[in-house]
N, C-alpha and C positions, 0 to 999 in steps of 0.2 A: 841380814843386813839391816836390821829395821825397817824396809823398807817393802808394803803388803805389791803380794801375786794374785795372782787368779791362773786357776787352774781345770780348762775343762776338755772332756772329755766326749768327743763328736762317736757316742756312738748307737751302733745298729749290730744285732745277734746274728747280722748274717755276711757282714760285710770286713771290711780293714776298721779300725778304728786309729783315729788323727784326737793323740791329749794333745794340747796346746798349752804353751806357758805364758803368759798374759801381763803387762803390766798394767797393773791396776789405775794410773792414774791416767794414764793414755788409749788402753784397751791396746796398746801395742803389741804385735809377736815381738818375744823374746827366741819361743826354742819352741821347736816341733818332737814329739817321738810320733812312727808311725805302727801299729800292729798291726799286723798279720795272722786279721780272724779280731771278732766282733770283742768288744766288751759289756761287761752289765753287773757294775759292780765297780766308785773309786772311792779311796776313803783315804785321811790324813793318819796318819798313827807314828810317833813318836818311839820306835821299832828298839834304839839304844837307848834313852833318857841324857841326848845330848844336848835337848832343847828343840828341836828341829822336826818337824812332821816330817815321813819317806810315805811318796805317794803308793799308794796299795790299789794294782787294779785283777778283778778275777777276768777269768773268759773262756776265749777259745784261740786257739793258735789251727789255720787253716793248712796250715803249710804239712805239719806234722800229725793235724786231726788226733786233738787231744784240750781236754780243759786243759786252764794253767792261771799261776799264779804269778804277777809279776809284781817285784818289790824296783822303784826309783827312786835316785835324790833327786832332790825340787832343786838342786842347783847347776843339773845339766842332766837331761831328758832328752837334749837331740838324739836324733839315727833309731835305726828300726829293731825291732824286735826279731828273736831265733826267723829263722827263714831255708826253704830249700830254690835253688836254683830256681825252678818255672818262677819265684813270688818274688822274688830281685828288684826294688824299687831303682829306677833311674838318681843317679844324683842322690844316692841316701847312702849314711855310713851307718858299720854297726853301730846298734846304742852297747852302751853300758850298765846297764841295767844294777841293781845292789845284788836281785836273786833274781831267778825265770824260771819259773815251778812247772813240769807238766804229770798233770793227772793223769790217771791212764782207769778205762772203761776193769769197773769191776767183770769177775767171772759171772757172775752172777747176770752182768748187761751182755755178756757175751753168750748166751745164751738165751734170750731174748731174738727180736724180732726190731731190728733195728730201723726208728725211722732218718736216723741217723747219720751216717760217717763219721760223727763226733762227739765228744760230751763237752757238756760248757759250763760252768763254775761261774755260781752267781753270789749273788748275799753275803757280804763279809762282812763279818762281827766279830767287832774286837772288845777283847776283857784285860783293862788296864788293871786288873786286880789280878786276875790269874797268869797276868801275858799272855794271854793267847790270842788266835787269830782264827776265825772259823769259814770256814766256806762248805754252801751246798753245792756236788755236784753232780748233775741232772744225767744217769745213762742212758734216759730216753730209749727203752728198749723196748715196752709195752705197747702195740697198736694204740690199747686204750686208754690209758696213761701215760703222765708224768711219772718217774721213780725216782731214785739217789739217794746219798750218802750225802754225812755230813763230815768232814776232818779237817779239826784242829788242828795246828803248826804251835807251839810256843815264838818269841820274838826269836830266837834264833833264827825260825824258820825249818825247824825239826818235825818231822809229822807225831804225833801223842797220840793220838785216837781217834775211830772213827763211830762214828753213829748211824743209825741208817732211820727212813722216815716210813711211815706209816704206808706208801705204794709198794717201796721195798720189800718191807717183812710180808706183805701180799703177795708180793711176782714172787718168791721166794717158798713163798703156800704151796703156789699154784702151780712149778715146777718140779718140785719134789711130789704132788701129784702125776703130775705128768712123768714119771721118771728120769726128767735130766736132770734131776738135778740130788745126790745124797744125803748130803747134811743139809743140816742151817749154819750159816760162815758164824763161825764162832769166833775165841778170841787168836789164834793159834792163825786162821783163816786170814785177818784185821791185820795179824803180823807183818804176812806173808806180803801182803796186798801194802803194803805200806812202803817196803822193801822198793817196790814198783816204781817209785814215784822217782820224776828222774829233775833232776837239776841242769841249770847248763853253767858250765863252767869257763867260758869267755873261747873255746874251744871245739868244746865234746857235750855228749852230754854224759851224766853219770849217775850212781843213785846213793851217791854218799851227798850228802846236806852240804853244799857250800855258796858264798857270797863272794862278791865282787871284792876282793883284797885293800881294795882304799876307802871304801865305807869303816874297815875295822880299828 
């Protein structure tokens, strides 16, 4: 509308997050998004070339104990994220995210000794040239180090490839030496892994990539 807005992310890795939309002139709160779990990254990215940037968050959903990627329509962020009954906040409706994605722990991570019950997504990197969003997902499955993977999504929020960091590769080698892992994850392994990524369709989780139809 030509009037500047400010978006503030009150992020903490272990607690719930509140994203506020503020009037840039007065500082008055206009809208509020309550995320059940911490976030570690917020970017403004125009995903559909309509001249308006979407709000993209990476973090963890405490209710589902899983890393997540969230896309919000900046015109309407009001409400709360997907959750279970025990996390239901008072007097807050369900938000209408453009997309809400849960990213599972890898099979390698499940063989380790988790320091935390959940994984967490960090470090959003967008490429306007490749039209991709890349996030780092920490499995947190080693006592001595943190390891993880890089997942790239296209701008339609479909997962397209997975990469690993050095610590993840070292853990794979360690698990193979201990006989806990039979082979190194290959292309087929990552293709099957990406099929386990879940999308919220407004009523339930599904594995087919989906976005809010109002955004299309």
